[in-house]
C-alpha positions in Angstrom: 107.2 83.0 78.6 110.3 84.5 78.9 111.8 84.7 82.6 115.0 85.6 84.1 116.1 84.8 87.4 119.3 85.5 89.3 120.8 86.6 92.8 122.4 90.0 93.1 124.0 92.3 95.6 122.0 95.9 96.5 125.0 97.6 95.2 125.2 95.3 91.6 121.5 96.1 91.1 121.9 99.8 91.8 125.2 100.0 89.3 122.4 98.1 86.2 118.5 99.9 87.5 118.6 102.6 85.5 119.4 100.6 82.2 117.3 98.1 82.6 114.9 100.0 83.0 115.0 102.0 80.3 115.7 99.3 78.1 112.1 97.7 79.4 110.7 100.7 78.6 111.8 100.8 74.9 110.6 97.6 74.8 107.2 97.1 72.8 106.6 94.1 75.5 105.1 94.8 79.2 107.6 93.4 81.5 107.4 93.1 85.2 110.9 93.4 87.7 110.9 92.2 91.0 113.7 93.1 93.7 112.9 90.8 96.7 115.0 90.8 99.6 116.8 87.7 100.4 117.3 88.2 103.9 113.6 89.0 104.7 110.2 86.5 104.0 108.5 89.0 101.3 109.7 92.4 101.4 110.3 93.3 97.8 109.8 96.2 95.7 108.2 95.3 91.8 108.1 97.6 88.5 105.7 96.8 85.8 106.8 98.5 82.7 104.1 98.9 80.4 104.6 98.9 76.4 103.3 102.8 76.2 106.3 103.7 78.9 104.4 104.1 81.9 105.8 102.1 85.3 103.2 100.8 88.3 105.8 100.4 90.8 104.9 98.4 94.4 106.7 98.3 97.6 105.1 95.7 99.6 103.3 96.7 102.5 102.1 95.2 106.2 99.7 93.7 104.4 102.4 90.8 102.9 104.7 91.3 105.9 104.9 89.0 109.5 106.8 89.4 112.4 110.2 90.9 112.2 109.5 92.1 108.5 106.4 94.4 109.7 106.9 98.2 108.7 106.7 100.2 111.8 105.1 103.9 111.6 108.4 105.5 110.6 109.3 103.0 107.7 105.6 103.6 106.8 105.8 107.2 106.7 109.2 107.5 105.1 107.3 105.5 102.0 105.3 107.9 101.9 108.0 110.7 102.3 109.8 109.3 99.1 106.2 109.4 97.0 104.7 106.2 97.5 100.7 106.3 98.1 99.1 104.5 101.0 98.2 101.2 100.4 94.6 101.5 99.2 91.9 98.2 98.4 90.6 99.7 95.1 94.4 99.9 94.1 96.9 97.8 95.9 97.5 96.1 99.0 100.8 97.4 98.6 102.5 101.2 98.7 102.5 102.3 94.6 103.1 104.7 92.4 101.7 105.0 88.8 103.7 107.1 86.5 102.3 108.1 83.4 105.7 109.3 82.2 108.4 108.4 84.3 111.6 109.5 85.0 113.8 106.7 84.8 116.9 107.9 86.9 113.7 109.1 90.1 112.4 105.4 89.5 115.8 103.3 90.1 116.6 106.0 92.8 112.9 105.7 94.8 113.2 102.2 94.0 117.0 102.3 95.7 116.4 104.7 98.5 113.5 102.5 99.5 115.6 99.6 99.6 118.3 101.1 102.0 116.3 103.3 104.1 113.0 101.2 104.2 114.0 98.0 104.2 117.6 98.1 105.5 119.3 96.7 102.8 122.7 97.0 102.6 125.6 97.1 99.2 126.8 93.5 99.7 122.9 92.3 101.3 121.5 89.9 98.5 118.4 90.5 95.9 116.6 88.2 94.0 116.2 90.0 91.0 112.9 88.1 88.5 112.6 89.5 84.8 109.4 88.4 83.0 106.9 89.3 80.1 103.4 89.8 81.3 101.3 87.3 79.7 98.6 89.2 79.6 100.3 91.3 76.6 100.3 89.8 73.4 103.4 89.9 71.3 103.9 91.9 67.9 106.3 90.4 65.5 108.6 93.2 66.6 108.9 92.0 70.2 109.4 88.7 69.1 112.3 90.4 67.4 113.9 92.2 70.3 113.3 89.7 72.6 116.7 87.8 71.5 118.2 91.0 72.3 116.9 91.9 75.7 117.1 88.0 77.0 120.8 88.1 76.7 121.0 91.4 78.3 119.3 90.3 81.3 120.8 86.6 81.4 124.1 88.7 81.4 123.2 91.9 84.0 121.6 90.0 85.6 98.5 97.9 85.7 98.3 96.3 89.1 96.8 93.9 88.3 98.9 92.3 85.8 102.0 92.3 88.9 99.8 91.0 91.4 98.1 87.9 89.3 101.5 87.4 88.0 104.4 88.1 90.5 102.4 86.1 92.9 102.0 83.0 90.5 106.0 82.9 90.1 107.0 83.0 93.6 
């Protein structure tokens, strides 16, 4: 399985996120991108880029947080204002969005605003970036060819059941 992991500042993530998302959504594979706040025990955003161009996104909720990391009522309200849906046991234990036809720039902007305004991350704060192809996806010959290009780019720069199963398996 292809997996890339690295540390980056929030400013670095902001600089490259739109381009990375565009690349992932253009690829005929299913990719999972996790942005974990290093100063936190478990604050993260994760994005699942489906091969059909749709995006499932999650922002961690209090189900996965403890102590000082627990989100306040104001932070949870801000997540909803930013367009995140409330956690729902039938959909996700986290705040989530399911965008069938996402505007890549809006996805990136929402992620950055969430990291800054809700999770309190500043430009020089560190995030651990993990990017990996879903094990629940079967590669086509075209995808195998394109993996070389995408893999080298990520090294230089860098539906919900998939993201939960796999992102926690890689923790």
